[in-house]
TIRO-2110 file (N, C-alpha, C; in Angstrom, 1 decimal):
// TIRO-2110
6.6, -23.8, -7.0, N, 1, A
6.4, -22.5, -6.5, CA, 1, A
7.8, -22.3, -5.6, C, 1, A
9.2, -21.8, -5.8, N, 2, A
10.1, -21.7, -4.5, CA, 2, A
9.7, -20.8, -3.7, C, 2, A
10.0, -21.5, -2.6, N, 3, A
9.9, -20.8, -1.4, CA, 3, A
11.2, -20.1, -0.9, C, 3, A
10.6, -18.7, -0.7, N, 4, A
11.7, -18.0, -0.1, CA, 4, A
12.5, -18.0, 0.9, C, 4, A
13.7, -17.9, 1.1, N, 5, A
14.3, -18.5, 2.3, CA, 5, A
14.3, -17.2, 3.5, C, 5, A
15.0, -17.8, 4.6, N, 6, A
15.1, -16.6, 5.7, CA, 6, A
13.8, -15.8, 6.2, C, 6, A
12.9, -16.8, 6.5, N, 7, A
11.6, -16.5, 7.2, CA, 7, A
11.6, -16.8, 8.5, C, 7, A
11.1, -15.7, 9.2, N, 8, A
11.2, -16.1, 10.9, CA, 8, A
9.6, -16.3, 11.3, C, 8, A
8.7, -17.0, 10.3, N, 9, A
7.4, -17.1, 10.5, CA, 9, A
6.5, -16.1, 10.9, C, 9, A
5.5, -16.3, 11.5, N, 10, A
4.4, -15.1, 11.8, CA, 10, A
4.2, -15.0, 13.2, C, 10, A
4.0, -13.6, 13.7, N, 11, A
3.4, -13.4, 15.0, CA, 11, A
1.9, -13.8, 14.8, C, 11, A
1.8, -14.8, 15.8, N, 12, A
0.4, -15.5, 15.7, CA, 12, A
-0.8, -14.6, 16.5, C, 12, A
-0.2, -13.6, 17.7, N, 13, A
-1.2, -12.8, 18.1, CA, 13, A
-2.0, -11.7, 17.0, C, 13, A
-1.6, -12.0, 15.7, N, 14, A
-2.1, -10.9, 14.7, CA, 14, A
-2.1, -12.1, 13.3, C, 14, A
-2.3, -13.4, 13.5, N, 15, A
-2.3, -14.1, 12.5, CA, 15, A
-2.5, -14.0, 11.3, C, 15, A
-4.0, -13.6, 11.3, N, 16, A
-4.5, -13.6, 9.9, CA, 16, A
-4.0, -12.0, 9.3, C, 16, A
-4.1, -11.3, 9.8, N, 17, A
-3.6, -9.9, 9.3, CA, 17, A
-2.1, -10.0, 8.9, C, 17, A
-1.0, -10.9, 9.5, N, 18, A
0.1, -10.9, 9.2, CA, 18, A
0.2, -11.8, 8.0, C, 18, A
-0.6, -13.0, 8.0, N, 19, A
-0.3, -13.7, 6.6, CA, 19, A
-0.7, -13.0, 5.6, C, 19, A
-1.6, -12.3, 5.4, N, 20, A
-2.0, -11.4, 4.6, CA, 20, A
-0.9, -10.6, 4.0, C, 20, A
-0.7, -9.8, 5.0, N, 21, A
0.4, -8.6, 4.7, CA, 21, A
1.6, -9.5, 4.1, C, 21, A
2.0, -10.5, 4.5, N, 22, A
3.1, -11.1, 4.1, CA, 22, A
3.2, -11.7, 2.4, C, 22, A
2.1, -11.9, 2.3, N, 23, A
1.6, -12.6, 1.2, CA, 23, A
1.4, -11.6, -0.1, C, 23, A
0.8, -10.5, 0.6, N, 24, A
0.7, -9.1, -0.3, CA, 24, A
2.0, -8.6, -0.3, C, 24, A
2.6, -8.3, 0.4, N, 25, A
4.0, -7.9, 0.1, CA, 25, A
5.1, -8.5, -0.6, C, 25, A
4.7, -10.0, -0.8, N, 26, A
5.8, -10.8, -1.5, CA, 26, A
5.1, -10.7, -3.0, C, 26, A
4.0, -10.3, -3.4, N, 27, A
3.4, -10.3, -4.5, CA, 27, A
3.9, -8.9, -4.9, C, 27, A
4.0, -7.9, -4.3, N, 28, A
3.8, -6.6, -4.5, CA, 28, A
5.6, -6.2, -5.0, C, 28, A
6.2, -7.1, -4.1, N, 29, A
7.8, -6.7, -4.5, CA, 29, A
8.7, -7.5, -5.5, C, 29, A
7.5, -8.6, -6.0, N, 30, A
8.0, -9.3, -6.9, CA, 30, A
8.6, -10.8, -6.7, C, 30, A
8.5, -10.7, -5.3, N, 31, A
9.0, -12.3, -4.7, CA, 31, A
8.3, -13.2, -5.1, C, 31, A
7.1, -13.3, -5.4, N, 32, A
5.9, -13.9, -6.2, CA, 32, A
5.8, -13.3, -7.5, C, 32, A
6.1, -13.7, -8.6, N, 33, A
5.8, -13.0, -10.1, CA, 33, A
4.6, -13.3, -10.6, C, 33, A
4.1, -12.5, -11.5, N, 34, A
2.7, -12.6, -12.2, CA, 34, A
2.8, -14.0, -12.8, C, 34, A
1.8, -14.6, -12.6, N, 35, A
1.8, -16.2, -13.5, CA, 35, A
2.2, -17.0, -12.5, C, 35, A
3.0, -16.9, -11.5, N, 36, A
3.5, -18.0, -10.2, CA, 36, A
2.4, -18.6, -9.6, C, 36, A
2.4, -20.0, -9.4, N, 37, A
1.2, -20.5, -8.8, CA, 37, A
1.7, -20.6, -7.5, C, 37, A
0.8, -20.4, -6.7, N, 38, A
1.0, -20.4, -5.3, CA, 38, A
-0.1, -21.7, -4.4, C, 38, A
1.0, -22.3, -3.8, N, 39, A
0.4, -23.8, -3.3, CA, 39, A
0.0, -23.5, -1.6, C, 39, A
-0.9, -23.8, -1.1, N, 40, A
-1.2, -23.7, 0.1, CA, 40, A
-0.3, -24.2, 1.1, C, 40, A
0.0, -25.6, 0.7, N, 41, A
1.1, -26.4, 2.0, CA, 41, A
2.4, -25.6, 1.6, C, 41, A
2.6, -25.0, 0.7, N, 42, A
4.2, -24.5, 0.6, CA, 42, A
4.0, -23.2, 1.1, C, 42, A
3.1, -22.6, 1.1, N, 43, A
3.2, -21.2, 1.9, CA, 43, A
2.9, -21.4, 3.3, C, 43, A
2.0, -22.3, 3.8, N, 44, A
2.0, -22.6, 5.2, CA, 44, A
3.3, -23.1, 5.8, C, 44, A
4.0, -23.8, 4.9, N, 45, A
5.3, -24.4, 5.6, CA, 45, A
6.6, -22.9, 5.6, C, 45, A
6.3, -22.2, 4.7, N, 46, A
7.4, -21.1, 4.8, CA, 46, A
6.7, -19.9, 5.5, C, 46, A
5.5, -19.8, 6.2, N, 47, A
5.4, -19.0, 7.2, CA, 47, A
5.1, -19.4, 8.3, C, 47, A
5.0, -21.0, 8.4, N, 48, A
5.0, -21.7, 9.7, CA, 48, A
3.5, -21.6, 10.2, C, 48, A
2.7, -21.7, 9.4, N, 49, A
1.1, -21.6, 9.9, CA, 49, A
0.3, -22.8, 9.5, C, 49, A
-0.9, -22.9, 9.7, N, 50, A
-2.0, -24.0, 9.2, CA, 50, A
-2.2, -23.4, 7.9, C, 50, A
-3.1, -24.2, 7.0, N, 51, A
-3.2, -24.1, 5.6, CA, 51, A
-4.5, -22.7, 5.8, C, 51, A
-5.4, -22.9, 6.9, N, 52, A
-6.8, -22.2, 7.1, CA, 52, A
-6.3, -20.4, 6.7, C, 52, A
-5.4, -19.7, 7.7, N, 53, A
-5.0, -18.3, 7.4, CA, 53, A
-4.3, -18.2, 6.2, C, 53, A
-3.7, -19.3, 5.5, N, 54, A
-3.5, -19.1, 4.1, CA, 54, A
-4.5, -18.9, 3.2, C, 54, A
-5.3, -19.8, 3.1, N, 55, A
-6.6, -19.7, 2.3, CA, 55, A
-7.5, -18.6, 2.7, C, 55, A
-7.4, -18.1, 3.8, N, 56, A
-8.0, -16.9, 3.9, CA, 56, A
-7.5, -15.6, 3.3, C, 56, A
-6.1, -15.9, 3.7, N, 57, A
-5.5, -14.6, 2.9, CA, 57, A
-5.7, -14.6, 1.3, C, 57, A
-5.3, -15.5, 0.8, N, 58, A
-5.4, -15.9, -0.8, CA, 58, A
-6.9, -15.4, -1.1, C, 58, A
-8.1, -15.5, -0.6, N, 59, A
-9.2, -15.2, -0.9, CA, 59, A
-9.2, -13.5, -0.7, C, 59, A
-8.7, -13.0, 0.3, N, 60, A
-8.5, -11.8, 0.6, CA, 60, A
-7.8, -10.9, -0.8, C, 60, A
-6.7, -11.5, -1.2, N, 61, A
-5.9, -11.1, -2.3, CA, 61, A
-6.9, -11.3, -3.5, C, 61, A
-7.3, -12.0, -3.4, N, 62, A
-8.3, -12.4, -4.8, CA, 62, A
-9.1, -11.4, -5.0, C, 62, A
-9.7, -10.8, -4.1, N, 63, A
-10.7, -9.9, -4.1, CA, 63, A
-10.1, -8.3, -4.4, C, 63, A
-8.7, -8.3, -3.8, N, 64, A
-7.9, -7.0, -4.4, CA, 64, A
-7.2, -7.3, -5.6, C, 64, A
-7.4, -8.3, -6.4, N, 65, A
-6.9, -8.6, -7.6, CA, 65, A
-5.6, -8.9, -7.8, C, 65, A
-4.8, -9.3, -6.7, N, 66, A
-3.2, -9.7, -6.8, CA, 66, A
-3.3, -11.1, -7.4, C, 66, A
-4.1, -11.9, -6.8, N, 67, A
-4.1, -13.3, -7.1, CA, 67, A
-5.6, -13.8, -7.8, C, 67, A
-5.3, -14.9, -8.3, N, 68, A
-6.9, -15.4, -9.1, CA, 68, A
-6.8, -16.8, -9.1, C, 68, A
-8.0, -17.3, -8.2, N, 69, A
-8.1, -18.9, -8.3, CA, 69, A
-8.7, -19.4, -9.3, C, 69, A
-8.2, -20.6, -10.0, N, 70, A
-8.7, -21.5, -11.0, CA, 70, A
-9.2, -22.7, -10.3, C, 70, A
-10.5, -22.8, -10.1, N, 71, A
-11.4, -23.8, -9.3, CA, 71, A
-10.7, -25.2, -9.8, C, 71, A
-10.7, -25.5, -8.8, N, 72, A
-10.2, -27.1, -8.9, CA, 72, A
-8.7, -27.5, -9.3, C, 72, A
-8.0, -26.3, -9.9, N, 73, A
-6.4, -26.4, -10.3, CA, 73, A
-5.8, -25.6, -9.2, C, 73, A
-5.5, -23.9, -9.2, N, 74, A
-4.6, -23.4, -8.3, CA, 74, A
-5.1, -22.0, -8.3, C, 74, A
-3.9, -21.5, -7.3, N, 75, A
-4.0, -20.1, -7.2, CA, 75, A
-2.6, -19.4, -7.9, C, 75, A
-2.9, -18.5, -9.1, N, 76, A
-1.9, -17.8, -9.6, CA, 76, A
-1.7, -16.5, -8.9, C, 76, A
-0.5, -15.8, -9.3, N, 77, A
-0.5, -14.3, -9.0, CA, 77, A
-0.7, -13.8, -10.4, C, 77, A
-1.9, -12.5, -10.3, N, 78, A
-1.9, -12.0, -11.7, CA, 78, A
-1.1, -11.2, -12.4, C, 78, A
-1.2, -11.1, -13.4, N, 79, A
-0.4, -10.2, -14.4, CA, 79, A
-0.7, -8.7, -13.8, C, 79, A
0.1, -7.7, -14.3, N, 80, A
-0.3, -6.7, -13.8, CA, 80, A
-1.2, -5.9, -14.8, C, 80, A
-2.4, -5.7, -14.4, N, 81, A
-3.5, -5.1, -15.2, CA, 81, A
-3.5, -3.7, -15.1, C, 81, A
-3.1, -2.8, -16.5, N, 82, A
-3.0, -1.4, -16.0, CA, 82, A
-4.6, -0.7, -16.0, C, 82, A
-5.6, -1.3, -16.4, N, 83, A
-7.0, -1.0, -16.1, CA, 83, A
-7.3, -0.9, -14.7, C, 83, A
-6.9, -2.0, -14.2, N, 84, A
-7.4, -2.6, -12.8, CA, 84, A
-6.6, -1.5, -11.9, C, 84, A
-5.3, -1.3, -12.2, N, 85, A
-4.4, -0.5, -11.3, CA, 85, A
-4.9, 0.9, -11.5, C, 85, A
-5.5, 1.5, -12.9, N, 86, A
-5.7, 3.0, -12.6, CA, 86, A
-6.9, 2.9, -12.0, C, 86, A
-7.9, 1.8, -12.0, N, 87, A
-9.4, 2.3, -11.4, CA, 87, A
-9.1, 2.2, -9.7, C, 87, A
-8.3, 1.3, -9.4, N, 88, A
-7.9, 1.5, -8.2, CA, 88, A
-7.2, 2.8, -7.6, C, 88, A
-6.5, 3.6, -8.4, N, 89, A
-5.6, 4.3, -8.1, CA, 89, A
-6.6, 5.5, -7.8, C, 89, A
-7.7, 5.7, -8.7, N, 90, A
-8.9, 6.6, -8.7, CA, 90, A
-9.5, 6.8, -7.6, C, 90, A
-9.8, 5.5, -7.2, N, 91, A
-10.3, 5.4, -5.8, CA, 91, A
-9.7, 5.6, -4.6, C, 91, A
-8.6, 5.2, -4.5, N, 92, A
-7.7, 5.8, -3.5, CA, 92, A
-7.4, 7.1, -3.2, C, 92, A
-7.2, 7.5, -4.9, N, 93, A
-7.0, 9.2, -4.6, CA, 93, A
-8.3, 9.9, -4.2, C, 93, A
-9.5, 9.4, -4.6, N, 94, A
-10.4, 10.2, -4.1, CA, 94, A
-10.7, 9.8, -2.2, C, 94, A
-10.3, 8.7, -1.9, N, 95, A
-10.4, 8.6, -0.6, CA, 95, A
-9.5, 9.4, 0.4, C, 95, A
-8.0, 9.4, -0.2, N, 96, A
-7.3, 10.3, 0.6, CA, 96, A
-7.7, 12.0, 0.4, C, 96, A
-8.1, 12.2, -0.5, N, 97, A
-8.5, 13.7, -0.7, CA, 97, A
-9.6, 14.1, 0.3, C, 97, A
-10.5, 12.8, 0.5, N, 98, A
-11.6, 13.1, 1.3, CA, 98, A
-11.1, 13.4, 2.6, C, 98, A
-10.2, 12.3, 2.9, N, 99, A
-9.8, 12.3, 4.0, CA, 99, A
-9.1, 13.4, 4.7, C, 99, A
-8.0, 14.2, 3.9, N, 100, A
-7.4, 15.5, 3.8, CA, 100, A
-8.6, 16.4, 4.1, C, 100, A
-9.6, 16.6, 3.3, N, 101, A
-10.6, 17.8, 3.6, CA, 101, A
-11.2, 17.5, 5.0, C, 101, A
-11.4, 16.4, 5.5, N, 102, A
-12.1, 16.1, 6.9, CA, 102, A
-11.0, 16.3, 7.9, C, 102, A
-9.7, 16.2, 7.8, N, 103, A
-8.9, 16.6, 9.0, CA, 103, A
-8.2, 17.8, 8.9, C, 103, A
-8.4, 18.7, 7.8, N, 104, A
-7.6, 20.0, 7.8, CA, 104, A
-8.1, 20.7, 9.2, C, 104, A
-6.9, 21.1, 9.5, N, 105, A
-7.2, 22.1, 10.6, CA, 105, A
-7.2, 21.1, 11.9, C, 105, A
-7.5, 19.9, 12.0, N, 106, A
-7.5, 19.2, 13.2, CA, 106, A
-6.8, 18.3, 13.7, C, 106, A
-5.3, 18.3, 12.9, N, 107, A
-4.1, 17.5, 13.3, CA, 107, A
-3.5, 18.0, 14.4, C, 107, A
-3.1, 17.4, 15.3, N, 108, A
-2.2, 17.8, 16.5, CA, 108, A
-1.0, 18.3, 16.0, C, 108, A
-0.2, 18.8, 16.9, N, 109, A
1.4, 19.0, 16.4, CA, 109, A
2.1, 17.7, 16.5, C, 109, A
1.7, 16.8, 17.5, N, 110, A
2.4, 15.4, 17.3, CA, 110, A
1.9, 14.7, 15.9, C, 110, A
0.9, 14.8, 15.5, N, 111, A
0.2, 14.5, 14.1, CA, 111, A
1.2, 15.2, 13.1, C, 111, A
1.5, 16.3, 13.1, N, 112, A
2.2, 16.8, 12.0, CA, 112, A
3.9, 16.6, 12.3, C, 112, A
4.4, 16.3, 13.2, N, 113, A
5.5, 16.1, 13.7, CA, 113, A
5.9, 14.7, 12.8, C, 113, A
4.6, 13.7, 13.3, N, 114, A
5.1, 12.4, 12.5, CA, 114, A
5.1, 12.3, 11.0, C, 114, A
4.2, 13.3, 10.3, N, 115, A
4.4, 13.3, 8.9, CA, 115, A
5.6, 14.0, 8.7, C, 115, A
6.1, 15.0, 8.9, N, 116, A
7.2, 15.8, 8.7, CA, 116, A
8.3, 14.5, 9.0, C, 116, A
8.4, 13.8, 10.2, N, 117, A
9.4, 13.0, 10.2, CA, 117, A
9.4, 11.8, 9.2, C, 117, A
8.2, 11.2, 8.7, N, 118, A
7.9, 10.1, 7.6, CA, 118, A
8.5, 10.7, 6.6, C, 118, A
8.6, 12.3, 6.2, N, 119, A
8.6, 12.5, 4.8, CA, 119, A
10.5, 12.8, 4.8, C, 119, A
10.9, 13.0, 5.8, N, 120, A
12.4, 13.3, 6.0, CA, 120, A
12.8, 11.8, 5.7, C, 120, A
12.3, 10.6, 6.5, N, 121, A
12.8, 9.5, 5.9, CA, 121, A
12.4, 8.9, 4.7, C, 121, A
11.3, 9.2, 4.2, N, 122, A
11.0, 9.0, 2.9, CA, 122, A
12.2, 9.5, 1.9, C, 122, A
12.8, 11.0, 2.0, N, 123, A
13.4, 11.3, 1.1, CA, 123, A
14.6, 10.7, 1.0, C, 123, A
15.1, 10.4, 2.3, N, 124, A
16.3, 9.6, 2.9, CA, 124, A
16.7, 8.5, 2.1, C, 124, A
15.3, 7.7, 2.3, N, 125, A
15.3, 6.4, 1.6, CA, 125, A
15.5, 6.6, 0.0, C, 125, A
14.7, 7.6, -0.4, N, 126, A
14.9, 7.8, -1.9, CA, 126, A
16.5, 8.0, -2.2, C, 126, A
16.8, 8.9, -1.9, N, 127, A
18.6, 9.3, -1.9, CA, 127, A
19.3, 8.1, -1.9, C, 127, A
19.2, 7.0, -0.9, N, 128, A
19.8, 6.0, -0.9, CA, 128, A
19.5, 4.9, -1.7, C, 128, A
18.2, 4.9, -2.6, N, 129, A
17.7, 4.0, -3.4, CA, 129, A
17.3, 2.7, -2.4, C, 129, A
16.7, 3.2, -1.4, N, 130, A
16.1, 2.2, -0.4, CA, 130, A
14.2, 1.9, -0.9, C, 130, A
13.9, 1.3, -1.7, N, 131, A
12.6, 1.5, -2.1, CA, 131, A
11.7, 1.1, -0.8, C, 131, A
12.2, -0.1, -0.3, N, 132, A
11.1, -0.7, 1.0, CA, 132, A
11.2, 0.4, 1.3, C, 132, A
12.3, 1.2, 2.0, N, 133, A
12.1, 2.0, 3.4, CA, 133, A
11.5, 3.2, 2.7, C, 133, A
11.5, 3.6, 1.9, N, 134, A
10.6, 4.7, 1.0, CA, 134, A
9.1, 4.3, 1.0, C, 134, A
8.9, 3.0, 0.7, N, 135, A
7.5, 2.8, 0.7, CA, 135, A
6.6, 2.8, 2.1, C, 135, A
7.5, 1.9, 3.3, N, 136, A
7.0, 2.2, 4.6, CA, 136, A
7.2, 3.8, 5.0, C, 136, A
7.7, 4.4, 4.7, N, 137, A
7.4, 6.1, 5.2, CA, 137, A
6.4, 6.7, 4.7, C, 137, A
6.5, 6.1, 3.4, N, 138, A
5.2, 6.7, 2.6, CA, 138, A
3.8, 6.5, 3.4, C, 138, A
3.8, 5.2, 3.3, N, 139, A
2.7, 4.5, 4.3, CA, 139, A
2.4, 5.0, 5.4, C, 139, A
3.2, 5.6, 6.3, N, 140, A
3.4, 6.0, 7.6, CA, 140, A
2.8, 7.5, 7.6, C, 140, A
3.4, 8.3, 6.6, N, 141, A
3.0, 9.7, 6.3, CA, 141, A
1.4, 9.9, 6.2, C, 141, A
1.1, 8.9, 5.1, N, 142, A
-0.3, 9.0, 4.7, CA, 142, A
-1.4, 8.4, 5.5, C, 142, A
-0.8, 7.6, 6.3, N, 143, A
-1.6, 7.1, 7.7, CA, 143, A
-1.9, 8.0, 8.7, C, 143, A
-1.4, 9.0, 8.8, N, 144, A
-1.7, 9.7, 9.7, CA, 144, A
-3.0, 10.3, 9.8, C, 144, A
-3.2, 11.0, 8.6, N, 145, A
-4.7, 11.6, 8.5, CA, 145, A
-6.0, 10.5, 8.4, C, 145, A
-5.3, 9.7, 8.1, N, 146, A
-6.7, 8.3, 8.0, CA, 146, A
-6.6, 8.1, 9.1, C, 146, A
-5.8, 8.0, 10.3, N, 147, A
-6.0, 7.4, 11.6, CA, 147, A
-6.6, 8.3, 12.5, C, 147, A
-6.3, 9.6, 11.8, N, 148, A
-7.0, 10.9, 12.8, CA, 148, A
-8.4, 10.9, 12.2, C, 148, A
-8.8, 10.5, 10.9, N, 149, A
-10.2, 11.0, 10.6, CA, 149, A
-11.2, 9.7, 11.6, C, 149, A
-10.7, 8.2, 11.5, N, 150, A
-11.3, 7.3, 12.2, CA, 150, A
-12.5, 6.9, 11.7, C, 150, A
-12.4, 6.7, 10.4, N, 151, A
-13.5, 6.4, 9.6, CA, 151, A
-13.4, 4.9, 8.9, C, 151, A
-14.1, 3.9, 9.5, N, 152, A
-13.8, 2.7, 9.3, CA, 152, A
-14.0, 2.2, 7.9, C, 152, A
-15.4, 2.9, 7.4, N, 153, A
-15.7, 2.4, 5.9, CA, 153, A
-14.6, 2.9, 5.2, C, 153, A
-14.1, 4.2, 5.2, N, 154, A
-12.9, 4.6, 4.5, CA, 154, A
-12.0, 3.8, 4.4, C, 154, A
-11.6, 3.3, 5.6, N, 155, A
-10.6, 2.5, 5.9, CA, 155, A
-10.5, 1.1, 5.2, C, 155, A
-11.6, 0.6, 5.6, N, 156, A
-12.1, -0.6, 4.8, CA, 156, A
-11.7, -0.4, 3.2, C, 156, A
-12.2, 0.7, 2.5, N, 157, A
-11.9, 0.8, 0.9, CA, 157, A
-10.3, 1.0, 0.6, C, 157, A
-9.7, 1.7, 1.4, N, 158, A
-8.6, 1.9, 1.4, CA, 158, A
-7.7, 0.3, 1.1, C, 158, A
-7.9, -0.4, 2.4, N, 159, A
-7.2, -1.7, 2.8, CA, 159, A
-7.6, -2.7, 1.0, C, 159, A
-9.0, -2.4, 0.9, N, 160, A
-9.1, -3.1, -0.3, CA, 160, A
-8.5, -3.2, -1.4, C, 160, A
-8.1, -1.8, -1.8, N, 161, A
-7.7, -1.4, -3.3, CA, 161, A
-6.3, -1.0, -2.8, C, 161, A
-5.7, -1.0, -1.8, N, 162, A
-4.2, -0.6, -1.4, CA, 162, A
-3.2, -1.1, -2.5, C, 162, A
-3.5, -2.8, -2.6, N, 163, A
-2.3, -3.7, -2.8, CA, 163, A
-1.7, -3.3, -4.2, C, 163, A
-3.0, -3.2, -5.2, N, 164, A
-3.1, -2.9, -6.7, CA, 164, A
-2.2, -1.5, -6.6, C, 164, A
-2.3, -0.4, -6.0, N, 165, A
-1.8, 1.0, -5.8, CA, 165, A
-0.3, 0.8, -5.4, C, 165, A
0.1, -0.4, -4.8, N, 166, A
1.3, -0.3, -4.2, CA, 166, A
2.3, -0.6, -5.2, C, 166, A
1.6, -1.4, -6.5, N, 167, A
2.6, -1.7, -7.5, CA, 167, A
3.1, -0.5, -8.3, C, 167, A
1.8, 0.2, -8.2, N, 168, A
2.1, 1.3, -8.7, CA, 168, A
3.5, 2.5, -8.1, C, 168, A
3.1, 2.5, -6.7, N, 169, A
3.9, 3.1, -5.9, CA, 169, A
5.4, 2.8, -6.1, C, 169, A
5.7, 1.4, -6.2, N, 170, A
6.9, 1.0, -6.3, CA, 170, A
7.7, 1.4, -7.6, C, 170, A
6.8, 1.3, -8.8, N, 171, A
7.1, 1.8, -10.0, CA, 171, A
8.0, 3.3, -9.9, C, 171, A
6.7, 4.0, -9.2, N, 172, A
7.2, 5.4, -9.2, CA, 172, A
8.6, 5.6, -8.4, C, 172, A
8.9, 5.1, -7.1, N, 173, A
10.0, 5.3, -6.5, CA, 173, A
11.1, 4.7, -6.8, C, 173, A
11.4, 3.4, -7.8, N, 174, A
12.2, 3.2, -8.2, CA, 174, A
12.8, 3.7, -9.3, C, 174, A
12.0, 5.1, -10.1, N, 175, A
12.4, 5.9, -11.0, CA, 175, A
12.8, 6.9, -10.5, C, 175, A
11.7, 7.9, -9.8, N, 176, A
12.4, 9.0, -9.0, CA, 176, A
11.0, 9.7, -8.4, C, 176, A
11.0, 9.5, -7.2, N, 177, A
9.9, 9.9, -6.2, CA, 177, A
10.0, 10.9, -5.6, C, 177, A
11.0, 12.0, -5.9, N, 178, A
11.1, 13.2, -5.1, CA, 178, A
10.1, 14.5, -5.4, C, 178, A
9.6, 14.0, -6.4, N, 179, A
8.3, 15.1, -6.6, CA, 179, A
7.2, 14.7, -5.3, C, 179, A
7.0, 13.5, -5.1, N, 180, A
6.5, 13.1, -3.8, CA, 180, A
6.8, 13.9, -2.7, C, 180, A
8.2, 14.0, -2.3, N, 181, A
8.7, 14.6, -1.4, CA, 181, A
8.3, 16.2, -1.0, C, 181, A
8.3, 16.7, -2.4, N, 182, A
7.4, 18.2, -2.8, CA, 182, A
6.2, 18.4, -2.2, C, 182, A
5.5, 17.3, -2.8, N, 183, A
4.0, 17.1, -2.5, CA, 183, A
3.7, 16.8, -1.2, C, 183, A
4.5, 16.2, -0.4, N, 184, A
4.2, 15.8, 0.9, CA, 184, A
4.3, 16.9, 1.6, C, 184, A
5.3, 17.8, 1.4, N, 185, A
5.6, 19.0, 2.2, CA, 185, A
4.5, 20.1, 2.2, C, 185, A
3.8, 20.1, 0.9, N, 186, A
2.8, 21.1, 0.3, CA, 186, A
1.3, 20.4, 1.2, C, 186, A
1.5, 19.2, 1.3, N, 187, A
0.3, 18.8, 1.9, CA, 187, A
0.2, 18.9, 3.4, C, 187, A
1.5, 18.7, 4.0, N, 188, A
1.3, 18.9, 5.4, CA, 188, A
1.4, 20.8, 5.8, C, 188, A
1.7, 21.2, 5.0, N, 189, A
1.5, 22.8, 5.0, CA, 189, A
0.0, 23.0, 5.1, C, 189, A
-0.6, 22.7, 4.0, N, 190, A
-2.0, 23.0, 3.8, CA, 190, A
-3.0, 22.4, 4.8, C, 190, A
-2.5, 21.3, 5.3, N, 191, A
-3.0, 20.4, 6.7, CA, 191, A
-3.4, 21.6, 7.7, C, 191, A
-2.0, 22.2, 7.7, N, 192, A
-1.8, 23.1, 9.0, CA, 192, A
-2.5, 24.3, 9.0, C, 192, A
-2.5, 24.8, 7.7, N, 193, A
-3.0, 26.1, 7.5, CA, 193, A
-4.6, 26.3, 7.7, C, 193, A
-5.4, 24.9, 7.3, N, 194, A
-6.8, 24.9, 7.1, CA, 194, A
-7.5, 25.2, 5.9, C, 194, A
-6.7, 24.9, 4.8, N, 195, A
-7.6, 25.2, 3.5, CA, 195, A
-8.1, 23.9, 3.2, C, 195, A
-9.3, 23.4, 3.5, N, 196, A
-9.8, 21.8, 2.9, CA, 196, A
-10.0, 21.8, 1.7, C, 196, A
-10.1, 22.7, 0.7, N, 197, A
-10.2, 22.4, -0.7, CA, 197, A
-8.9, 22.1, -1.5, C, 197, A
-7.7, 22.8, -0.8, N, 198, A
-6.5, 22.9, -1.3, CA, 198, A
-5.7, 21.4, -0.6, C, 198, A
-6.2, 21.0, 0.6, N, 199, A
-5.6, 19.7, 1.1, CA, 199, A
-6.2, 18.7, 0.3, C, 199, A
-7.3, 18.7, 0.1, N, 200, A
-8.3, 17.7, -0.7, CA, 200, A
-7.3, 17.4, -2.3, C, 200, A
-6.9, 18.8, -2.9, N, 201, A
-6.7, 18.7, -4.0, CA, 201, A
-5.0, 18.0, -4.5, C, 201, A
-4.2, 18.6, -3.2, N, 202, A
-3.0, 18.0, -3.0, CA, 202, A
-3.1, 16.5, -2.8, C, 202, A
-3.9, 16.0, -2.0, N, 203, A
-3.8, 14.7, -1.8, CA, 203, A
-4.4, 14.0, -2.9, C, 203, A
-5.0, 14.4, -3.3, N, 204, A
-5.4, 13.6, -4.8, CA, 204, A
-4.6, 13.6, -5.8, C, 204, A
-3.8, 14.8, -5.9, N, 205, A
-2.7, 14.8, -6.8, CA, 205, A
-2.0, 13.7, -6.6, C, 205, A
-1.2, 13.7, -5.6, N, 206, A
-0.3, 12.8, -5.0, CA, 206, A
-0.5, 11.4, -5.8, C, 206, A
-2.1, 11.2, -5.2, N, 207, A
-2.1, 9.6, -5.5, CA, 207, A
-2.7, 9.5, -7.0, C, 207, A
-3.2, 10.4, -7.4, N, 208, A
-3.9, 10.3, -9.1, CA, 208, A
-2.5, 10.5, -10.0, C, 208, A
-1.4, 10.8, -9.5, N, 209, A
-0.3, 10.7, -10.6, CA, 209, A
0.4, 9.8, -10.7, C, 209, A
0.4, 8.6, -9.8, N, 210, A
0.9, 7.4, -9.7, CA, 210, A
0.9, 6.9, -11.1, C, 210, A
1.9, 6.3, -11.8, N, 211, A
1.9, 5.4, -13.1, CA, 211, A
1.1, 4.3, -12.7, C, 211, A
0.5, 3.8, -13.8, N, 212, A
-0.4, 2.2, -14.0, CA, 212, A
0.4, 1.6, -14.8, C, 212, A
1.2, 1.8, -15.7, N, 213, A
1.8, 0.8, -16.6, CA, 213, A
3.3, 1.7, -16.7, C, 213, A
3.9, 0.5, -17.4, N, 214, A
5.4, 0.7, -17.7, CA, 214, A
5.4, 1.9, -18.5, C, 214, A
4.3, 2.5, -19.3, N, 215, A
5.0, 3.6, -20.1, CA, 215, A
4.6, 4.9, -19.6, C, 215, A
3.9, 4.9, -18.3, N, 216, A
3.7, 6.1, -17.6, CA, 216, A
4.6, 6.6, -17.2, C, 216, A
END
């Protein structure tokens, strides 16, 4: 397994989550390719940590379907599974629709400003073909209703299935994500006006329309 260069290690104050996020992102962005073998020792050296948080992160990634552990042999990055991605997308869409319906009319002006700013940066990133920045802005925008809802059970479901869906998001944004800009604007509008049913429908559409394979 080739080790990426230029790592600055991991912030130990949030060691477990940081290790998980770094490995997840490396798989989602293609740094680690499907079928590639991941070795505890090499990953620990790359991130400057012990093997324990690496092993914990790999277990979490396995439950999300991004890696597969072969007992007694190795851990490998999974191939992109269209069915698994579709199932994850459907669950994510339902969770975001639920969150949108629950927080409609409850968001503060500060919340709405954060969403509008994130969508502006999202659009600018797409125009500049900066997929990483687009993904970050998109995550920030959708994170506002989730944070306002403050439902740990829902947040846990999203965390579990999010990595598979992030692959689909990258696929969409690398083609043309400008439809999402318009949908984001519509979502912010209905969250403001207080139409719970429409807010849920728009949130569901945003996520359920994600492609789950190369043909979508």
